[in-house]
C-alpha positions as CSV (number, residue, x, y, z in Angstrom):
1,M,66.8,52.2,-38.7
2,L,69.7,54.5,-37.9
3,L,69.4,58.0,-39.2
4,A,72.7,59.8,-39.7
5,K,72.2,63.4,-38.7
6,G,74.2,66.5,-39.3
7,S,74.8,69.0,-42.0
8,P,77.3,68.3,-44.8
9,C,79.5,71.0,-43.1
10,Q,79.8,68.8,-40.0
11,S,81.0,65.8,-42.0
12,A,84.5,64.5,-41.7
13,N,85.7,66.2,-44.8
14,H,84.9,69.6,-43.3
15,S,86.0,69.1,-39.7
16,G,89.6,69.9,-40.2
17,L,90.9,66.4,-40.8
18,S,94.0,66.0,-42.9
19,P,93.7,63.9,-46.1
20,E,95.4,61.0,-44.3
21,Q,93.0,61.3,-41.3
22,M,90.0,61.5,-43.8
23,Q,91.2,58.3,-45.5
24,A,91.5,56.5,-42.1
25,H,88.0,57.7,-41.2
26,L,86.6,56.4,-44.4
27,A,88.4,53.1,-44.1
28,E,87.0,52.7,-40.6
29,S,83.5,53.6,-41.7
30,Y,83.6,51.1,-44.6
31,A,85.0,48.4,-42.4
32,W,82.2,49.1,-39.8
33,M,79.5,48.7,-42.5
34,D,81.2,45.7,-44.1
35,D,81.4,43.9,-40.8
36,L,77.7,44.5,-40.2
37,F,76.8,43.3,-43.7
38,K,78.8,40.1,-43.3
39,K,77.0,39.4,-40.0
40,G,73.6,39.9,-41.7
41,I,72.8,42.8,-39.4
42,L,73.0,45.6,-42.0
43,S,70.7,45.2,-45.0
44,A,71.0,48.7,-46.5
45,A,73.0,51.9,-46.0
46,Q,73.1,55.0,-48.1
47,P,74.0,58.7,-47.8
48,L,71.5,61.2,-49.0
49,A,72.3,64.0,-51.5
50,P,71.9,67.5,-50.0
51,E,69.3,68.6,-52.5
52,R,65.8,68.3,-51.2
53,K,62.2,69.4,-52.0
54,I,59.8,69.9,-49.1
55,L,56.2,69.5,-50.0
56,S,53.3,70.8,-47.9
57,G,49.8,72.0,-48.3
58,E,46.9,70.5,-50.2
59,N,48.2,68.1,-52.9
60,G,51.8,69.2,-52.1
61,G,51.0,72.6,-53.6
62,T,53.7,74.3,-51.6
63,I,57.3,73.3,-52.5
64,S,60.4,74.7,-50.9
65,D,64.0,73.6,-51.4
66,G,65.7,75.3,-48.5
67,A,67.1,73.6,-45.5
68,N,64.3,74.5,-43.1
69,A,65.6,72.4,-40.2
70,E,68.6,73.4,-38.2
71,S,71.7,72.0,-39.7
72,K,72.3,69.5,-36.9
73,E,68.8,68.1,-37.6
74,V,69.4,67.4,-41.3
75,I,69.2,63.7,-42.2
76,A,72.4,62.9,-44.1
77,G,71.9,59.1,-44.6
78,F,70.4,55.9,-43.2
79,F,71.3,52.4,-42.1
80,I,68.7,49.6,-42.0
81,L,69.5,47.1,-39.3
82,N,68.1,43.6,-38.8
83,V,67.8,43.4,-35.0
84,Q,65.0,42.6,-32.7
85,T,65.2,45.3,-30.0
86,M,65.9,49.0,-29.6
87,D,68.7,48.1,-27.2
88,E,70.5,46.1,-29.9
89,A,70.1,49.0,-32.4
90,V,71.4,51.5,-29.9
91,S,74.4,49.3,-29.1
92,I,75.3,49.1,-32.8
93,A,74.7,52.8,-33.3
94,R,77.2,53.5,-30.5
95,T,79.9,51.9,-32.6
96,N,79.4,54.0,-35.7
97,P,82.6,55.9,-36.6
98,M,80.9,59.1,-37.6
99,L,80.1,59.8,-33.9
100,K,83.9,60.4,-33.4
101,H,83.6,63.4,-35.8
102,G,80.5,65.2,-34.5
103,G,77.9,63.1,-36.2
104,Q,74.7,62.1,-34.5
105,M,72.7,58.9,-34.9
106,E,68.9,58.7,-34.4
107,V,67.6,55.2,-33.7
108,R,64.0,54.5,-34.9
109,R,61.9,51.4,-35.3
110,I,60.4,51.0,-38.7
111,A,56.7,50.6,-38.1
112,E,54.8,47.9,-39.9
113,L,52.0,49.0,-42.3
114,T,48.8,47.2,-41.7
115,H,46.1,47.1,-44.3
116,D,42.7,45.6,-43.9
């Protein structure tokens, strides 16, 4: 799984890009995803809305809606990759166009749940 990290203020539409540059960036991003979908590497990708609720405490009794993490740590979206190794996932993450505009990618293996 690739986790797209960064605050909405760090996204391309807030980084000083002209409308034409923004359109080019979006086209490049969609082409990147489309290519991975066609190759069977990408099975899901979705941005996340900025609104969030953070539950903690017994039975989730404490709920906050503020951004408690630093803005650079906020998860903005995700990509589910169908690859066998971390190296393959890192190699794909390096090609993500959002990196050109200050975005970050966190690469994580999705653990299997085992139930006996």
